[in-house]
N, C-alpha and C positions, 0 to 999 in steps of 0.2 A: 428752423434754420434761418439765419439772417439773410435778408434779401440783398442782391447786388444793387448798388446805388450809384448815382452820379451826383456830384455837387458842383455848384457854380455861383458866381456873382449874380445878384438879382437887383432890381430896382422897380419901385412903383411910385405913382404920383399921389401926393396927399395935399390937397389944396393947391397952393402955388409952388410947393416944393417937391423935389424928387427925393425919395428915401431909398438909399442903398440897402442891401441886405445880402444874406447868404441862404441859398436854396439847396436842399438835398431831397432826392426822390428816388424811388425804385426805378430801375431801368426797364422793367417789363411793361408792356403796353396796358392801357386801360385806365379808367378813372379811379382815383383813390381818395379817401377822406384826407383832409388837410389839417395841419396844426400850425398856428402862428406862435412861435416861441419867443417870449419876451425876456431879454437878457437882464442880468443884475447890474450892480453899480460899477462894474469894471468895463462894461460895454461889450461890443461884439468881438470878444477875444477868442483865443484858441479853445478855451473851455466851452464857450457857447457853440462854436463850430462843431466840436466833438459831440455835444449833445444833439445838435441838429442832425448830424449823420446817424447817431444812435437810434433816434426815433424813425428816421427814414428806413433804416434796416428792419424796423418792425412793420414796415408796409405803409407808412404815411408820407404824403408830400409835406415837407417841413420848410417853413420860411422863418428866418430870424431877421426882422427888420433892424437896421442900425439906428437906434434912437439917439445916439451920441454923434452921428454924422461924421464918421471917420476917425474919431478919437477913442482911445482906450486909456484906462487909469489903473495904476498898480499899487500905489501906497495907500494906506488906510485913510490918511488925511485927504488925499486927492479924490479918492472914491467917495468918501462921505460928503465932501464939499459939492461934488457933482450931483449926488443924489438930492441933497437938501436944497440945491439951487435949481433943480429941474423944473422946466415948464411943463407941468403935468397935463393940462389940456392939449398942448401940442403933441406930447408923446402919445396920449390916448388916441388922438386923431390919426397919428401915424400908424398905430396898431390897427384900428378899425378899418382904415382905408386900404390895408393890405388884402382884405377879403375880396373886393372886386377884382384886384389884380390876379389873385389865385384862381378865381372863377374863369378868367380868360384863358388859363392854361388847359390844354387838352388832357392833362393828367389829373385835373380836379373836376372841372365842369360844374355839375349840379350836386356833387357830393357835399356832405356836411363838413363844417369847419369848426375846430376847437381852438381855444386860446390857452396857452400854458406859459406860466411865468415863474421866474426864480428870484427870490430875495426882493429887491426893489421891483423887479418885473412881476412878482406875485401880486404886489399891491396894484400895479398898473393893469394887470389882467383883471383884477376885481373891478376897477373903475371901468374898463372896457366892457365887461359883462353887464355892468349896471347902466351904462350910457347908450348901449347899442344892442340891437337884436341880431347882429350879424353872426354871432357865435352860438353853436348848438350845445356846447359843453365847455367847462373850464377846469383846468388842472392847476392847482396852486401849490407851489413849493415854498415853504417857510418864508412867507411874505415879511419883509422888513419895512414896508410902507403900509400904514394901517388906516384905511378910509374910515371916516365917521360912520357909525352904525346906520345913520339915515341914508347914507350913500349905497347901502347894500339892499335897500328895500325893493329896488326895481330889477334886481337880478332874477331871471326866470329860468336860466339854463342850469342843469345839474352840475355839481362840482365834486371833484375828488381832491383832497388836500393832504399834503405830506409834511411831516415834521419829525425832527430828531429830539429825543428826550434831553440831550445835553447841549442844547442850542442857547447860547447866551444872548442872542439877538432877538429871536422869536421865542419868547419864554412861555412857560406853561400859563402864566397869567394872561398873556396876550392871546394864546390859543383858546383859553376858557372864555374870555370876553368875546372873541370871534364866534365861538360855538353858541354862546348865549344869544348873540344878535341873530345868527342864522335860525336858531330855534324860535326866537321871538317872531320873526317874519315868515316862519314856516317854509324855509328854503329846503330844497332837496340837495343833500350833500353827504359825503363820507369823509371821515378823517382817519388817516393812517399814521401811527406813531412808530418810530424806529428806535429801539433801545440802544443807548450809548452813542447815537449819531449826533454830530454837531451841525453847525450851519453850513450851507453850500455843499452838502455831501454828494450831490450829483454834478453840479456845474463847476466844481473845483477839481480839475484833473491832477493837481499836485498832491492831493490828500493821500497819505499812506495809512491812515487810521482804518483798522480792520472793520470797525463798526460802520464807518462811513462808506466803505466799499461795498459791504453787505447791504446797507440801506439803498445805495445807488442801484445795485442790481435788482433788488426786490421791488423798488419803486418803479423802475422802468417796466418790468414785467407786469406789475399790477396796473400801471397806467395804460399800457398797450392793450391788455385784456379788457379793461373798463371802457376804453375809447372804441374798441372794435364793437362792443355791444351798444354803446350810447350813440355812436355815429352810423350805425348800420342803416 
């Protein structure tokens, strides 16, 4: 049964800047494992907020940092331009620096923390896993930003990766290349494929495609079960 949750504005310091965000957590007392959810190229929109709430209902403290600093994008052209002009090191620092903030919360404390990213955020989550040891696990949803294979060598946390078979952005070729790199560097990972699902099947709430809706439900259940085990 889904847990009762509370959601609110959040903010943490990253270097000299303050990064706003959206936090959801179970209302019951006690420390919980946490997830940093990295948004896609639309920004911290209603879809990202919905997913943040969804994983909080599964029993995690969930923080979505706003890497676009108050702006969201809606047209394909605007979204693509924002992604391709993104300051990647700054975004990764914003993600990694959210962990000390979460540890200050009485709802997290010393519990383990995972990073989870969608689309552009999937690629940023990979960079964060590679550049810092702050995360105990990674969940990657159909990354549309593809790090150089050399950038994956330093990942030590286990990963669970989700993809749709009908995704024109994160293609089978990209997935196979990613799998090859992870095997080459002997990384611990699992890949889940969802038949008929396209891109953004979880973080796009307007999707009416039955395969996308099925993939979203199954992937959340699979992720929650996997994270409860890995973050225990």
